[in-house]
N, C-alpha and C positions, 0 to 999 in steps of 0.2 A: 466386205471392206468394210472394214472400222469405222471409218467416217463415215460411213454411209448407215450405222448403226445410232451414231448421236445426232445426225445433219438435221432429221425429222423432230429431234426433239421440241415440246411446245418452250416458249421461252417469254414471262413477261419480266420485263424489269421497267421498274417505276422511276427510281431515282438512284442515283452513284453519289461516291465521295472518295475522294484521296486522302492518304496519309504517309509520311514520311518516315521512312525507318534510316538510324541511322548508327555506324559502330563502326570501331577501329579494329583493325584486322592484324592476323600474324605477317600480312605480306607490306607490312608498314606505312599504310594509305586507310585514309576513312572511307567507307563505304557506303553510299548513301542510294537507296531506291525507293520507290512507289508502291504502295500497297493499293491496287483499286479494288474498291467495293461494289457491287451492284444490286440492289433491292428490289425485290419484286412480291409478291403473293407471302409476307411473314417470313420469305426465307433470306439470306444472305450467299453469295459468291462472290470469291476474292481472287486474285492474281497479283501478280508483282513484275511490275516493271524494272529491270536488271541494266535498264540504259546505265552504260559506264563516263556516264558524267552527272554530275554532282550538281552543278549548276543549271542543266536542263531538269532535272528530276525537281530541282525547290521552283522555278518558272513554272515546272507545268502545274505543281499542286498546287499556287497561287494563285492560278490565273482562271480568266472565265476557259472553259472550252466546250466548244459546242459539239455535241456528239448524239449521234443517233439513238438518243433516250428522251421520252419513252419510246418502249417495242412492247409490241402485242403480238408474238408468229413463232417462227422458228429459230432454233439457234444457225441452221445455215441461211436463213434470210438477217438475222444480225448479222453474222460473218460478210455477206455482199454488202452491208449498208457499212459497216468499220472500213472494208477496202475503198471505199469513197470518199472517208473521211481525214483529214488532216490532222494527225494526231501532234504534231508539234506544229501549233498553228502561233507560239510566238519566240521563238528560235528555229533556226537549220541546225538539223542534228550534226554532230561531227564527223560522223561515220553512218551510212543510207543504210548497214544495217540496222543501227537504232531504231529504226522506223520499226521493224518485225519485233523489234522486243518490246515496242510498247504495245503494237497490237498485239502479241502473245500474252501480257498483261491481263487485254480485255477478253480475247477469246478464251483462256481458260478461266476467269471468272463468271464468263456468264457461262460454261460448258457446268462450270461448279451449281452456279447457278441452277443450272434445266435440270440439273441431276438430282439435286435437293426439293426444286417441286413435284420431282414425276418419283421422289421418294425412291432413289435406286444409287447407284455408286457406277464405278467407271468400269469395275469388272464383272457384274450383273449385266450391263448394259451392251458390254462387249461378249458378253458370255465364255469370258476369262478367267484364269484363276490366279489369284491374288498368291505371292510366294514371295520367302524371307529373302533379304535383298542384299547381296556383297556389295562391301565400297570398299576402297581405298581411300589411303590421305592425301591429298595433294600439297605440296608445301613449295615453297624455295629454302634454298637453306640459309640464307641470311649469311653475312660476315663475320668469319673468313667462309670458304665455302670448303669445309672438313665435312660435310656430314654429321657433324656432333647433334645436329636437330633430330635425322633420323632415328640419332643412337639412342637420344633422348626419351623419342615416345616410343621405340620398343622395350627402353626402360620400362614405360608405365604400363605399355601393354605388348606382350611378345607376337602375339599373332596380327598385329597390325600389318596391312600390306601399301605400298606408296604409289602415286605417280608423281614424280619429278622431273625440274625444268631445266637441265644441262646448260648450259655458262661456258662461256670459252675460259673463265679462269677455273673450270674443274680441272686438279692435276690429275694422273695416275694413283695416286696416292689417295682419293677422295675419291675415284671413279671403285679402286680397289677394297675400300671400306667400306661403300654402297653396296656393290656386288657379294659380299663376304656374308650379307645381313638376308641373303634370298627372300628379299622381301619388295623387292621394286618390280612392280609388273608394266609398268607406262613412261616412256621418257618422251615429254612433250619438248622438241625442237626448237618451236613456235617460229619454225622460218616464214610463216607466210604472213605476219603481224608487221605492220609499216605503223610510224609515227605514233606509238604506242609504249607506256615504259618498260614494255617485257619483251622488244625486239630482239630477236638473238640473229644477226646474219647468217650465212650459210658460212660453214668453217669446218670444210673437207678434214682439216685433223680432229675436229672434236667429234664431229660424225663418224668417223673410222674407231675412234676407241670407243665410243658410244656403243656402236655395233658389236665390237670386239667382247666388251667387257661386261656385256648382258645379252649373252646370247638366245635369254628365253623370252626378253622382255620387248615388247609393244614401242613402234618408236613412232611418234605421233608430228605429224606436220613438217617432213624434212622441206628444205627449199632446196627444189632439184637445178642445180646446174650442170653446164659442162662437166665441172670436177666433180659434183657431188654426186653424179646420177648415176655412174659406175660404182660406185660403192653399195649399192642395193640391190646390184645383179645378183640373185638366189637368195634376195631376203625380200622380196618385195611382199609377203606374205603376211610379214612382220610391221607393215607399214599401216598405221590408219591416220584416217584426215578430219578434223576438227573445223577448223577457221573457214574452208569453203563448201562445208556441207551447208542447203539452204532449200533443197529440193531435189527430185530425181532428177530436172537438170544437171545440176551441180556435181551428183554421183556419176554420172555417164560423161562428164568431163573430163575423171580423173586422168590421170598418166596410165593407168593401168585398171584393171577388173578389182577394188579392192577384196580383202579379206574379213577385215575389219573396219567399222566406221565409228567414231563418236557423236550419237545425237543430242544436243542441247535445243530441247523444244524451242527456243524463244526463238531463235536462228531461224527458222523456219514461217514464223510472224502468224499463220494460218492453224488452225486444226486441220485443216482440209488436206493442205502440203503435209505436214506433218504425220498424219498417221498416213496416207497414202506412199510417202519415203517411207515408213517404217514397212509396209506391207511388201514395196519394191524388194528392199532388201531379204526379207524375210522369204520371196519368190527367188531372190536370186544367190540363197544361200550364204550371205552377207553378213557376218556375226557383228551383234552391239553391243556396247553400252552406253550409261549416260555420262553426262558433263554437267558441272556445276558451275555458276556464277557469281560466287559468293553473293547467294541468294539472304537474305536475314528473315526472312517471315516463310509465309504460305510459299512459294515459289520451291521452296527446298522441298516440299512436302510433296509437292506435287512430279517433282520429278522422282519421288521415291516408288508415288503409286504408278506412273510409266514404267518405269524400270522392271518393277513387281511384276507388270500384266507382260512385258514383252521381252526381256534382257535381266531376270534375277541373277543368275548365275555368275554375270562377268562383270569382270573388274568394274564396277563403276565408282565414276568419280563426282560422288555423291554423299559424302561423308556427312553426318547433321551438322549444321550451320559451328557448334562450339566448340569444334577442331579447327574454326579460323579464327578463332580467339586470340590475341596477344598471350592470354594467360588462362590457357583451358582447363576446366575443371577435374579432377582425377575420378568424376562419375559420368565420363561420356559415355554411351552407347556402345557395345562391341558388333563388328560386324559376325554374321548378318545382323539386319532390322528386321526385328518378329513384324510379322503382319497383323494391324490393328486385329481387333475382333469383330469390331462394326462402323466399320468407316462408312463417310456419307459422302455425295458427290465426288469432287475431286481428290477430297482430301486425306490425308494421311494417320489422320489421327479418328479415336472412337468419337461416336458420337452421345 
């Protein structure tokens, strides 16, 4: 089992620090995350808190946080101590899952540090091979909802693939233009989000047009109601889930046994829960792809490393963060991402 291979890593943490990251995004909002750095034995391990609440990140970075540090024991023992620690001491998170996001920042930083202290990387520790990572570009169409943004991206690089978020404003013409590119791999209906700026209520007409217009694409997170559930009969194999997936129990609670799942490590919170869930999916022949959350720093590298080891050839929603910039560079990496020659720890860069 993957977690058992890392759980007994020796880990020494002497101190830590927190640093904010801020960037405007192509989706029209300012993204704020927090980089967690753990220091010990002359090494530093890094993680990234992707909590979608800028104020919560600012308060956290500037507050006096009581953490189980210093630590001198195993990685598993540190994880146990984190489970007993309130990582939101100054304010209640807007959403309960934000507690998982912050815990993942510390768990991934601890894994990064423990591997560096052992002079290993995650691939060697798990006895798995790093492979080039295929990625798709996740983007919203903007206004008007014509698909021009996708065509502009393809003008830069005709080999790009996409994950898109259909909304009720999509017209038949928009769907036809996008389908004609043969570049759309995933359509995220965001039907399970509530109280966010990306909510998309269940819309039977939209669902039917998307299913018919993109017969080979994966369909993510539909809201299954009495009206929408019949639309997916015979197409269950195309449905993938993201928002509810936080461990094995949540996989077993899905409406049917899935063929595909979106893995966002931060949703799982702990290393043990993440690796056990991945192993469960591999054992049950469930295909996986990685998902991103507008990471601004090392968090995106960690997604690349995990995807490289477990699901490199899938349509991973982990495009390098430059693809989310309002004015992206013309020199962005192409898919697939090549494997670094000498990665250390959980990093996806050369040492």
